[in-house]
C-alpha positions in Angstrom: 131.7 48.2 138.1 127.8 47.5 138.1 125.3 50.0 137.0 123.9 52.3 139.7 120.3 53.5 139.0 118.9 56.6 140.5 115.1 57.3 140.1 113.7 60.8 140.5 109.9 61.1 140.0 109.3 59.3 136.6 112.8 59.9 135.2 115.4 57.2 135.5 119.1 58.3 135.6 121.9 55.8 135.0 125.0 57.0 136.7 127.0 54.6 134.5 126.0 56.4 131.4 126.9 59.7 132.7 130.5 58.5 133.8 131.1 56.9 130.5 129.9 59.9 128.4 127.5 60.3 125.6 128.2 58.1 122.5 128.5 61.3 120.2 131.2 62.8 122.5 134.2 61.9 120.4 132.5 63.6 117.4 132.2 66.8 119.3 135.8 66.6 120.5 136.9 66.0 116.8 135.2 69.0 115.6 135.9 71.2 118.6 138.4 73.6 116.8 136.0 74.1 113.9 133.2 74.7 116.4 135.2 77.2 118.5 136.1 79.2 115.3 132.5 79.2 114.3 131.5 80.6 117.9 134.3 83.3 117.6 133.0 84.3 114.0 129.4 84.5 115.2 130.5 86.5 118.4 132.2 89.1 116.1 129.6 89.4 113.3 126.3 90.7 114.6 123.1 89.3 113.2 121.7 91.6 110.3 118.0 92.0 109.4 115.0 93.9 110.0 114.4 94.4 113.7 111.0 92.9 114.9 110.1 94.6 118.3 109.0 91.7 120.7 109.0 93.0 124.3 109.8 90.2 126.9 106.9 87.9 127.8 104.7 89.6 125.1 101.7 87.8 123.5 101.7 87.1 119.8 98.0 87.2 119.2 97.6 86.7 115.4 101.3 87.1 114.7 102.4 83.8 116.3 104.5 82.6 113.4 104.9 85.9 111.4 108.7 86.0 111.9 109.1 82.4 110.9 107.1 82.9 107.6 109.0 86.2 106.6 112.3 84.2 107.2 111.1 81.4 104.9 110.5 84.1 102.3 114.1 85.0 102.7 113.5 88.2 104.6 115.9 88.4 107.6 114.0 89.3 110.6 115.8 89.7 114.0 113.5 89.6 117.2 114.6 92.4 119.6 113.3 93.0 123.1 114.3 96.8 123.1 112.9 99.1 120.6 115.4 99.7 117.9 115.6 103.5 117.9 118.3 103.9 115.3 117.2 101.1 112.8 116.3 102.3 109.3 113.1 99.9 109.3 111.2 98.4 112.3 108.6 95.7 112.1 105.9 96.1 114.8 104.0 92.8 115.2 101.2 92.2 117.8 103.8 91.6 120.4 104.9 95.2 120.4 101.4 96.0 122.1 102.9 94.9 125.3 105.1 98.2 125.5 103.2 100.9 127.1 105.5 103.4 125.6 105.2 102.1 121.9 103.6 105.4 120.6 106.3 107.5 122.1 109.0 105.1 120.8 107.3 105.1 117.3 106.8 108.9 117.0 110.6 109.3 118.0 111.8 106.7 115.4 109.7 108.2 112.7 111.0 111.6 113.5 114.4 110.2 112.8 113.3 108.8 109.4 112.6 105.2 110.4 110.2 103.3 108.3 107.5 101.7 110.5 105.9 98.4 109.4 102.9 97.5 111.5 100.5 94.3 111.3 96.9 94.3 111.5 97.2 92.2 114.7 99.0 94.9 116.3 96.3 97.4 115.6 93.8 94.8 116.9 95.8 94.3 120.2 97.0 97.9 120.8 94.7 99.9 123.1 95.9 103.1 121.3 95.2 101.7 117.8 93.5 104.7 116.6 96.5 107.0 117.4 99.0 104.6 115.9 96.9 104.2 112.8 96.6 108.1 112.4 100.4 108.3 113.0 101.4 105.8 110.2 98.6 107.2 107.9 96.1 104.3 107.7 92.5 104.2 108.8 90.7 101.3 110.5 87.3 100.4 109.1 84.8 98.1 110.9 83.7 95.4 108.6 80.5 96.5 106.8 80.9 100.1 108.0 81.7 103.2 105.7 83.4 105.2 108.2 86.8 104.6 110.0 86.5 103.3 113.5 89.6 104.9 115.2 88.1 105.1 118.7 89.2 101.8 120.4 87.1 99.8 122.8 88.0 96.8 124.9 90.8 94.4 123.6 88.4 91.4 123.6 85.9 93.2 121.4 88.4 94.6 119.0 90.1 91.2 118.8 86.9 89.4 118.1 85.5 92.0 115.5 86.8 91.7 112.0 88.7 94.8 110.8 90.5 95.7 107.6 93.4 98.2 107.0 92.8 100.6 104.4 94.8 103.5 103.1 94.0 106.9 104.6 91.0 108.5 103.0 89.2 105.3 101.6 
């Protein structure tokens, strides 16, 4: 049988290769039982780690690779798209700013004894940064200023300005 070539836009598709199968197909077939057992194990053993709240389609701002870096340090971080109400610890990176109910979720979690970890990028991206900072007990100080700047301002101006996180009262 001769090779039949179909062409869609710039991608060439060889029907003969599809009908004959992939060269590594026998390797997958040979390991199928082990792969099925692994899939069953993974399906019954949930992922464990610190939930990092990342709502769907949220911007990472300055925390683009934060979860990767923490994982490389051996800290198991599990991205979740729903706020983890019952977790003992919750990581709130900049992506969490996409949730308009973040403060409500955070207050409820803290009332239940949850430890909240926030990033400086979240406090930069969040419109209610001042309220969240007060809630978790940190002050935001504008670079070169001696008084905390907890008022807010536009996302662009806050993102472009340099801020430091300082313990409350400093």
